C-alpha positions, 0 to 999 in steps of 0.5 A, a space after each residue: 460759431 464762438 464770437 473771439 474774444 476781444 483785445 483788453 488791454 485795446 478795451 482799456 485803450 477804448 477807455 482812455 479815449 473816452 476819458 481824455 475827451 469828458 476829462 476836459 472839463 477840468 480846462 474849463 478855466 481856459 474858458 472863463 476869462 475871455 468868455 467874460 471880456 467879451 461878454 461881460 458876464 461876472 466871473 462866478 457867474 461864468 465859472 457857475 458853468 464848471 459847478 453845474 457839469 459837475 453837479 450833472 456828472 455826479 447825478 447822471 451819474 447814480 440815475 444813470 449807472 442802470 442804463 449802463 448794467 442793463 444795456 451795456 457799455 456799449 450803448 452807454 457810451 454812444 448815448 454819452 458821446 450824443 449828450 457829451 458832444 450835443 452839450 459841447 457843440 450847443 456850447 457853442 450857439 450859446 456864443 453865437 447867440 450871447 446866452 448864459 442860459 443856453 450855456 449853462 443848458 448846454 455845458 453844465 446839463 447836457 455835458 454834465 449828463 455826458 460825463 457822468 456816464 461816460 465816466 462809470 461806463 469804462 471803468 465798471 467795463 475793464 473792472 470785468 476784464 481785468 480781475 486781475 488788475 482791478 487797480 490798474 484797470 480802472 487807474 489807467 482809464 481815470 489817468 485820462 481823465 485827469 492828464 486830459 486837462 493838460 491835453 486841452 488846456 492847449 489847445 483850447 487856448 491856442 483854438 480861442 485866439 485863432 478862432 473865436 470861442 465860438 468855433 472853438 466849442 464847435 471843433 472840439 464838440 465834434 472831435 469829442 464826438 468822434 473819438 467818444 462815439 468811436 472809443 464806444 463800438 469797442 467796450 463790451 463785457 467779457 464772455 460768461 466765465 471767462 478769465 485772463 490766459 494763466 488767471 486759473 492757473 496761477 491760483 490753483 498753483 498758488 502762484 498768484 494770490 487771487 482775492 475773491 470778492 467779498 460778495 454780489 450785491 445789486 446797486 439797491 442791496 449795496 446802498 442799506 449797507 453800512 461799509 457803503 456810506 462809510 466810502 462814500 463818506 472816504 470820498 467827499 471828505 477827500 474830494 472836498 479838501 482836494 478840490 478846494 485846495 485845487 481852487 486856490 492853489 494859486 493864491 494861497 501858494 503867493 500868501 502863505 509861502 511868497 510865492 510869485 505868479 509865475 511860479 505859483 502858475 508853474 506848481 498849479 499846472 504840475 498839479 494836474 501832472 500828479 494829480 494824472 500820475 497818482 491816478 495811475 500810480 496809486 490804483 496800481 499800489 493798491 494791487 499789492 498793497 490791498 484798498 484797506 491800506 492805499 485808503 488809509 494812506 492816502 488820509 494819514 499822509 494829508 493829515 500830516 501835510 495839512 497840518 504842516 502847510 501853514 507852517 511851511 515857509 520854503 516855497 519848494 517844501 509847499 510845492 512838494 506838499 501840494 504835489 504828495 497831496 494832488 496824487 492822493 486825489 487822484 489816487 482816491 478817484 482811480 482806486 475807489 471802483 475797484 474797492 468797489 468790485 472787492 467790497 460788493 463784487 461786479 454784478 453791477 458795479 456802474 450804478 453802485 460806482 455811480 451812487 458813489 460818484 454821487 460824494 464828488 456833485 457834493 463835493 464839487 460844489 461844497 468843496 470851492 465855497 467852503 475854502 471860499 467861506 473859511 478864508 474869508 471869515 478867517 483873512 488867511 489860509 491856516 484856519 481852511 488848513 487845518 479844518 481840513 486836517 481835521 477833515 482828515 482824521 475824520 477820513 483816517 478813522 472812517 478808513 479803519 471803521 470799515 475794515 470792521 465791517 470787511 474782516 467781519 464778511 471774510 468771516 462769513 465767506 469762510 463760513 460759508 466755504 466750510 458749510 459747504 466743504 462739510 456738506 460735499 
């Protein structure tokens, strides 16, 4: 008896459930002041917990991408829920014991591993369920990651004030585990050869142009290609500059345009909204204009805005520029899985996505450190913005270079099709 085919929109909902949980890592700053006040630890030492989590996100995504492909999204989702849930609950124990190394181990290492596996698992599955709307599907899930901090921050703040830091970790750890474990139960790849209703008919009638993947490569084959490293560099530059700006958004706005502390705080809060909105907006738009055009647009827009930022005097214009930058930052994350599918196929998309995400791990460490170093060396944020603008010039060139590889692949695919037609 044939198994009923699952509803792909419910698969997307399950993916959002996982990403809303793990995306709470972006609300880590809510814990920093209460922890430093209660335990007397230095602020950089407490903030380092977040850096460890992002580092292990990238490392686990790279090393466990093959696990996702081999054992399927359900088992990978369960693994993620265990690591992330235990990591958050263990952070509560670290608070009870007053142990900073234990916090690093639980939140940073264990939680970071849960983050990495949980990030790539639903995304690689959704790309296979939505061959007609890859950008929209991955944007939906990764939007959850972007919006998570907006939802989690006030809840965390309320819990810390009412039940204390340790109990907050215990409560959140259990909730996240339940949500992620339940979401993982519905995740599964589509049946072999499955396509959405009307997909084949639309392609046959020409009412909808369905672009074929340029090839089908394994992860180990993908890393031997030039286009893999061009993609890696594009993501690295986009994330390095974005995460650096996020880390200094408030003091930078106060210094450069004289924004008040309250207005700067409002801007930081709204940054999260545009970060999340950019993920679904740009990723969906990429289905229509193509991934190469989307990334070229990201870099052209940000190159201009980073050059303009030091010359802006109006707080309103400064905020608007920051919001557009945030949409490009979020959109870069959300569009990359669909781009991977276009360039390498879906055979081992999860594993390839994991390898690419090492760019995020590297940028998560490099961005804030680099921004702080340039600020210290130049005594202003103006120099930092100019360097980032120059980095986007490089990214723009890379986004054009990768088109040469795409053109070559299309020509090869066309030759193969012609030779098959001649042989038949």
